[in-house]
C-alpha positions in Angstrom: -6.7 4.8 -40.1 -10.6 6.3 -40.6 -12.1 6.6 -37.1 -16.0 7.8 -36.9 -16.4 10.9 -35.4 -17.9 11.3 -32.2 -18.2 13.7 -29.4 -16.4 13.1 -25.7 -17.7 14.3 -22.9 -15.6 16.2 -20.4 -13.7 13.4 -18.5 -13.4 11.2 -21.6 -11.9 14.2 -23.7 -9.5 14.9 -20.5 -8.6 11.1 -20.3 -7.8 11.0 -24.1 -5.7 14.2 -24.3 -3.6 13.3 -21.3 0.1 13.0 -22.2 2.5 10.1 -22.0 2.6 9.7 -18.3 0.6 7.0 -16.3 -2.9 7.6 -16.2 -6.0 5.9 -14.6 -9.5 6.8 -15.6 -11.3 6.5 -12.3 -15.1 6.1 -13.3 -18.7 5.1 -12.2 -20.9 2.5 -14.3 -21.4 3.3 -17.9 -19.0 6.2 -17.7 -17.3 5.3 -21.1 -14.1 4.1 -19.7 -13.1 1.5 -21.9 -14.8 3.3 -24.8 -12.4 6.1 -24.5 -9.4 3.9 -23.7 -9.5 1.8 -27.1 -10.6 4.9 -29.2 -7.0 6.6 -27.5 -5.1 3.5 -28.1 -6.5 3.3 -31.9 -5.2 7.0 -32.4 -1.5 6.2 -31.0 -1.1 2.8 -33.5 -2.3 5.2 -36.4 -0.1 8.0 -35.4 2.5 6.0 -35.1 2.9 3.4 -37.9 4.9 0.3 -37.7 4.3 0.6 -33.3 3.1 -2.4 -31.6 0.6 -1.8 -28.4 -1.1 -4.2 -26.1 -4.8 -4.0 -24.4 -4.8 -6.1 -21.0 -7.2 -7.7 -18.8 -7.0 -10.0 -16.1 -9.6 -12.5 -17.0 -9.7 -13.9 -20.5 -13.5 -14.5 -20.8 -14.1 -10.7 -20.0 -11.5 -9.5 -22.1 -13.4 -11.5 -25.0 -16.6 -10.4 -24.4 -16.1 -6.9 -23.3 -12.7 -5.0 -24.0 -12.4 -7.4 -27.3 -16.3 -6.3 -28.1 -15.5 -2.9 -27.8 -12.4 -2.8 -29.7 -14.1 -4.5 -33.1 -16.7 -2.2 -32.8 -14.4 0.9 -32.9 -11.7 -0.6 -35.1 -12.6 -0.7 -39.0 -12.7 -3.7 -40.6 -10.9 -2.6 -43.5 -7.7 -1.7 -41.6 -7.3 -5.0 -40.7 -4.4 -7.1 -42.3 -4.3 -10.3 -40.6 -5.5 -11.5 -37.3 -4.3 -14.6 -35.3 -6.8 -15.2 -32.4 -4.7 -18.0 -30.9 -2.0 -15.4 -30.3 -4.4 -12.5 -29.7 -2.7 -10.6 -32.5 -3.9 -8.3 -34.8 -2.2 -6.8 -37.6 -3.4 -3.5 -39.3 -2.9 -1.9 -42.6 -0.4 1.1 -41.9 2.3 -1.9 -40.2 1.5 -1.5 -36.8 0.3 -4.5 -34.1 -2.3 -4.7 -31.7 -1.9 -7.4 -28.9 -4.6 -9.0 -26.8 -3.2 -10.5 -23.3 -5.0 -11.6 -20.6 -3.3 -12.6 -16.7 -5.4 -15.8 -15.9 -2.7 -18.1 -16.4 0.2 -19.0 -13.5 2.9 -17.6 -16.1 1.0 -14.1 -17.1 3.6 -12.1 -15.5 6.1 -13.8 -17.6 4.7 -13.5 -20.4 4.6 -9.7 -19.6 8.1 -9.4 -19.2 9.2 -10.7 -22.8 6.8 -8.1 -24.4 8.3 -5.1 -27.0 5.8 -2.6 -26.9 5.4 1.1 -27.2 1.9 1.6 -26.2 -0.2 -0.2 -23.3 -3.8 -0.1 -22.3 -5.3 -2.1 -19.3 -9.0 -2.6 -18.9 -10.1 -2.6 -14.9 -6.8 -1.9 -13.6 -8.4 -3.0 -9.9 -7.9 -6.7 -11.0 -4.3 -7.0 -11.8 -1.3 -6.6 -9.4 1.0 -3.7 -9.1 3.6 -6.1 -10.4 2.1 -6.9 -13.6 1.5 -2.7 -14.2 5.0 -2.3 -13.2 6.2 -4.6 -15.7 4.3 -3.3 -18.4 5.8 0.2 -17.7 9.2 -1.6 -18.1 8.3 -3.2 -21.5 7.4 0.4 -23.0 9.7 1.5 -25.6 11.1 -1.8 -26.6 9.5 -2.3 -30.1 11.8 -0.3 -32.8 11.0 0.5 -36.2 7.8 2.8 -35.4 7.7 6.0 -37.3 5.6 9.3 -37.3 2.7 10.4 -39.3 4.2 13.4 -41.1 8.1 12.5 -40.1 9.7 13.3 -36.7 10.1 17.1 -36.2 13.8 18.0 -35.6 13.3 19.0 -32.0 11.5 15.6 -31.6 12.0 15.1 -27.3 11.4 11.1 -27.1 14.7 9.3 -28.5 16.6 6.3 -27.5 20.0 6.2 -26.3 21.6 6.1 -29.8 19.7 9.7 -30.7 17.2 8.0 -33.0 13.6 9.3 -32.5 11.0 6.8 -31.0 7.2 7.0 -29.9 6.7 8.2 -26.7 5.8 5.6 -23.7 1.9 5.8 -23.2 0.4 3.7 -20.2 -3.1 4.1 -19.4 -6.2 2.2 -17.6 -9.4 2.4 -16.2 -10.6 1.2 -13.0 -13.9 1.1 -10.4 -13.4 2.2 -6.9 -10.5 -0.8 -5.8 -10.9 -0.3 -2.1 -8.8 1.6 0.5 -6.2 -1.5 0.6 -5.6 -1.5 -3.2 -2.2 -0.2 -4.7 -4.4 1.9 -6.9 -5.5 3.7 -4.1 -2.1 4.4 -2.5 -0.5 5.3 -6.0 -3.5 7.6 -7.4 -5.8 9.0 -4.6 -5.1 12.1 -3.1 -4.6 11.0 0.3 -3.0 7.5 -0.9 -0.1 6.5 1.2 2.5 6.8 -1.8 0.6 9.4 -3.9 3.3 11.9 -3.5 5.6 9.8 -4.4 4.2 8.8 -7.6 2.7 12.0 -8.7 6.3 12.8 -9.0 6.6 10.3 -11.5 3.7 12.0 -13.5 0.9 9.6 -12.0 -2.4 11.1 -13.1 -5.9 10.7 -12.2 -9.0 11.8 -14.3 -12.8 11.3 -12.3 -15.5 10.4 -14.5 -19.7 9.9 -13.3 -22.0 7.9 -14.8 -24.2 10.5 -15.3 -21.9 12.6 -17.8 -22.6 10.0 -20.1 -25.4 11.1 -22.3 -25.6 8.2 -24.3 -27.2 6.2 -21.6 -30.8 5.8 -21.0 -32.4 8.0 -18.0 -34.0 4.6 -16.9 -30.0 3.1 -16.7 -29.1 6.1 -14.6 -32.1 5.9 -12.2 -31.5 2.4 -11.6 -28.0 2.8 -10.9 -28.8 6.3 -8.6 -31.3 3.8 -6.3 -28.6 1.5 -5.4 -27.8 3.2 -2.2 -25.5 6.1 -1.1 -22.5 4.3 -0.6 -22.9 2.5 -4.2 -23.7 6.1 -5.5 -20.2 7.5 -4.5 -18.1 4.7 -5.2 -19.5 3.0 -8.7 -21.6 6.1 -10.0 -20.0 9.3 -9.2 -16.6 8.0 -8.2 -15.9 10.0 -5.3 -14.8 7.5 -2.7 -11.6 5.1 -3.5 -13.1 2.5 -0.7 -16.1 1.8 1.4 -17.3 4.5 3.9 -20.4 2.2 5.3 -18.9 -0.1 7.8 -15.4 1.5 8.2 -14.1 1.7 11.4 -11.1 3.9 11.6 -10.3 7.3 9.6 -6.5 8.7 9.6 -6.3 12.1 9.4 -3.9 13.3 7.0 -2.0 15.2 10.0 -1.2 11.3 11.2 1.0 10.6 7.9 4.4 12.8 8.3 7.7 13.2 6.6 10.5 10.9 8.1 12.7 14.0 7.9 16.3 13.9 10.1 15.4 16.0 12.6 12.1 13.9 13.6 14.2 10.7 13.6 16.7 12.3 15.7 14.0 13.6 18.0 12.7 10.1 18.2 15.9 8.5 19.1 17.3 11.1 21.2 13.9 12.5 23.7 11.4 9.3 23.4 11.2 5.7 24.5 11.4 3.4 22.2 9.2 0.3 21.8 8.2 -2.7 19.4 5.1 -4.5 19.0 4.4 -8.0 17.1 2.0 -10.2 15.5 3.6 -13.7 14.9 2.5 -15.8 11.6 3.6 -19.3 10.8 3.0 -19.1 7.0 0.9 -16.1 7.2 2.9 -12.7 7.3 4.6 -11.8 11.0 4.6 -8.3 11.4 6.7 -5.7 13.7 6.4 -2.2 14.7 9.1 0.1 16.0 7.0 3.2 17.7 8.3 6.0 20.1 6.5 8.1 22.8 6.9 11.4 23.5 6.3 13.3 26.9 2.7 14.4 25.6 0.9 11.1 25.1 1.7 10.7 21.1 3.1 7.5 19.7 5.1 7.8 16.7 5.3 4.6 14.6 8.7 4.9 12.7 9.8 1.6 11.4 7.4 -1.4 10.0 8.6 -4.9 9.0 6.3 -7.9 7.5 7.2 -11.0 5.8 5.7 -14.2 5.4 6.5 -17.9 5.3 9.9 -17.6 7.0 11.3 -19.3 9.7 11.3 -17.5 13.6 15.3 -17.6 13.5 15.2 -15.6 9.7 12.5 -12.8 11.6 14.7 -12.9 14.2 18.0 -11.9 12.3 15.8 -9.1 10.2 14.3 -7.6 13.2 17.6 -7.3 14.9 19.4 -5.8 11.7 16.5 -3.5 11.3 16.9 -2.3 15.1 20.5 -1.4 15.0 20.1 2.0 15.0 18.1 2.1 17.5 21.2 0.5 19.7 22.8 2.3 22.8 26.1 1.3 23.3 25.5 -2.0 21.6 22.5 -3.1 23.3 19.1 -2.4 22.5 17.1 0.6 23.7 13.6 -0.6 23.8 11.4 0.1 26.7 8.6 -2.4 26.0 8.6 -5.7 23.4 4.5 -6.2 23.0 3.3 -9.6 21.2 0.2 -11.5 20.3 -0.7 -13.2 23.4 -1.3 -16.4 21.3 2.4 -17.0 21.2 2.9 -17.7 24.7 0.3 -20.8 24.7 2.5 -23.9 25.1 1.5 -25.9 21.9 4.9 -27.5 20.8 7.1 -30.3 22.4 4.0 -32.6 22.4 5.2 -36.5 23.5 3.1 -39.3 23.9 3.0 -39.1 27.4 3.1 -35.6 28.2 1.6 -32.4 27.0 3.1 -29.3 25.1 6.0 -27.8 27.2 7.0 -25.1 24.4 5.5 -21.9 22.5 6.4 -19.6 20.0 7.2 -17.1 22.4 10.2 -19.5 23.5 11.4 -19.7 19.9 12.2 -16.4 20.0 13.8 -16.1 23.2 15.8 -19.6 22.9 19.5 -19.2 22.6 20.9 -22.4 22.2 19.8 -23.3 18.6 19.9 -19.7 17.3 21.9 -16.8 17.2 21.8 -15.5 20.9 22.1 -11.6 19.6 18.7 -12.2 17.9 16.5 -13.4 21.2 13.8 -11.3 21.9 12.1 -12.0 25.1 8.4 -10.7 24.3 6.0 -9.8 26.7 2.2 -10.6 26.5 -0.1 -7.8 24.7 -3.5 -7.3 25.7 -6.0 -8.6 23.0 -9.7 -7.4 23.8 -11.2 -6.5 20.6 -13.9 -3.9 21.9 -11.0 -2.1 24.0 -8.6 -2.3 21.0 -11.2 -0.5 18.7 -12.1 2.2 21.0 -8.3 2.9 22.0 -7.4 3.1 18.7 -9.9 5.7 17.6 -9.2 7.8 20.7 -5.7 7.8 19.7 -6.6 8.4 15.7 -9.3 11.2 16.4 -8.6 14.9 16.0 -8.9 16.1 19.8 -9.5 20.2 19.4 -7.3 20.4 22.8 -4.2 18.4 21.8 -1.5 20.2 20.2 0.4 18.8 17.1 3.6 17.9 18.1 5.2 19.0 14.8 3.5 22.1 14.1 2.7 23.2 17.4 -1.1 23.8 16.2 -4.0 23.0 18.2 -6.6 20.5 17.1 -4.5 17.2 16.3 -4.3 13.4 17.0 -2.0 11.5 19.3 -1.0 8.8 16.7 1.5 9.7 14.0 3.1 7.4 11.4 6.4 8.0 9.7 5.2 7.3 6.0 7.8 4.9 3.7 9.5 7.3 1.0 12.2 6.2 -1.4 15.3 7.1 1.3 13.3 5.8 3.9 12.2 2.3 2.8 11.4 1.0 6.1 8.8 3.7 7.1 5.2 3.2 7.6 3.0 1.7 4.9 1.2 -1.5 5.6 0.2 -0.7 8.5 -1.9 2.6 7.0 -3.5 0.1 4.6 -4.4 -2.4 7.3 -5.9 0.1 9.8 -7.9 2.0 6.7 -9.2 -1.5 5.7 -10.8 -2.3 8.7 -14.7 -2.7 8.5 -17.5 -4.2 10.7 -18.9 -7.4 9.1 -22.1 -6.7 7.4 -25.3 -8.5 9.3 -28.1 -7.7 6.6 -29.3 -4.7 4.4 -32.1 -2.2 5.6 -35.8 -1.8 3.7 -34.2 1.2 2.0 -31.3 -0.9 0.5 -28.7 0.6 3.1 -26.4 -2.0 4.4 -26.5 -3.0 8.2 -23.5 -3.7 10.5 -22.8 -5.6 13.5 -19.9 -4.7 16.1 -17.6 -7.5 15.2 -14.8 -6.5 12.8 -14.5 -8.4 9.4 -12.3 -11.2 10.2 -11.7 -11.7 6.4 -9.7 -8.4 5.9 -5.8 -8.7 6.1 -4.9 -7.4 9.8 -1.4 -8.4 10.4 0.2 -4.8 10.7 -3.0 -3.3 12.4 -2.7 -6.3 15.0 0.7 -5.2 15.8 -0.2 -1.6 16.0 -3.5 -2.5 18.0 -1.3 -4.4 20.9 1.0 -1.6 21.2 -1.4 0.9 21.9 -3.9 -1.1 24.1 -1.1 -1.4 26.8 -1.2 2.3 27.2 2.5 3.2 26.2 4.3 4.9 28.5 5.0 8.5 27.7 8.7 9.5 27.1 11.1 12.1 29.1 10.9 15.3 26.9 12.9 16.6 24.3 16.4 16.9 26.1 18.2 19.4 23.2 20.9 18.0 21.0 23.8 15.8 21.9 26.7 17.6 23.4 29.6 18.3 21.2 32.3 15.3 21.1 34.3 15.4 24.3 32.0 17.8 26.4 30.6 16.4 29.3 27.1 17.1 31.2 26.0 16.1 34.5 22.9 15.2 32.9 24.4 12.1 31.3 26.4 11.0 34.4 23.3 10.6 36.4 21.3 9.1 33.6 23.9 6.5 32.9 24.2 5.7 36.6 20.4 5.3 36.7 20.7 2.9 34.0 23.4 0.8 35.1 21.2 0.7 38.6 18.5 -0.7 36.9 20.2 -2.8 34.7 22.0 -4.8 37.5 18.3 -5.0 39.5 16.8 -6.4 36.7 20.0 -9.2 36.1 19.7 -10.1 39.7 16.1 -10.6 39.3 16.5 -13.0 36.2 19.5 -14.9 37.7 17.6 -15.4 41.0 14.8 -16.4 39.3 16.8 -19.0 37.0 16.0 -17.0 33.7 18.4 -16.7 30.9 19.8 -13.0 31.0 20.8 -13.1 27.2 18.3 -11.8 24.8 16.7 -8.4 24.3 
């Protein structure tokens, strides 16, 4: 295939030459992202005759008007043997095929699952789902029959399970700044929640600025630079993965910690354990487990979020996840706080009587649902201004506060044990939610800068954020301090005896109060 000789600027060249690993071109407007992506795909199908590639975009109209237009600009007409526009399939003279695919339809993901391809390129990847991207990766290497120009070297490293040489799996795409709540940010950004995990899988990002494209006119670049500081940082220079203006919270990297066995043991051995809940009927219900040490630090160490489930389902899920925290087959939580709205009597209305039942009652019911899973939640505070200030106080780096893990001064007071492959219920959604919270825009200044009010934008997902704010606004009680590792089996300590007696006395007092008030003592 003859391709017109052309020059590539630094970012384009790096993207074009990136090897067979998931690669993202994170660029500004007019930085040549689509151009070099198509060029790279054409090189691959030319280098491997008989191969099959797919170009994906979320929306059909954009695929047709922009992506396909760039393809026809770069693909020599004499190399096209046949094209089927109904199926979006192009047959090339060397036996290779290119499929143009959009994801507008409801069954689009199912269509992806039936693909057999060698290479995949995604235009404007921020528009597609993580599931679509992962499905494309799974379908790579399924197409057989491809050869290689010049033949296969004897030491060729890419082979199928029969030992036959095959083309390497190439998956690459481009994107604009997607936002701090986006799966691309979590996987490709250097501070993304899942960056370390996906970096080990070879995920690579290349950044390109609008300013680098010398084919653009000076007027075009000047117009883009006049769009305001945040626009320039996100959509010209591509240095920010989400909005900085109006953003409420900043999470220092110190706050995101590894869920090591030593830290988990320390949490359960020496800290007070708590839970906080944000309930949703059809929207997600979120629960956070957190622990407090004797220096005022808060460790969020487990999270749960699920949508469109019965209260009984949520109760069972929380019960199973909480078993690791049980003490003598009983829960070991110092507090259980929940969204104050669930205590409103909104259920059980009849023709001649007001509602008598609340969502909180559903959580503590022991007659219809397994009593082992019952939870008696306490009402949390919900003052928005106080919550925002308190969370920012916990998140800020205090020069006089010592990091509870490293011992170095200059540290925040809240920590998140991040989700990993070996710790699947670690904190992920909560970090995304907190980073995503922004204030409502109320106008625009004369210089183009955005003006923001004091209210938080209620269009941003906030289920795990709400659970975190309930935890922090209630001033979580500090723990008792590290008492050292547990004793060897069979040994006894006087400290354990006094602790056991104090716990039993406290439990008797609680049970006496519940029985006196006529409350059912079952529940946790």
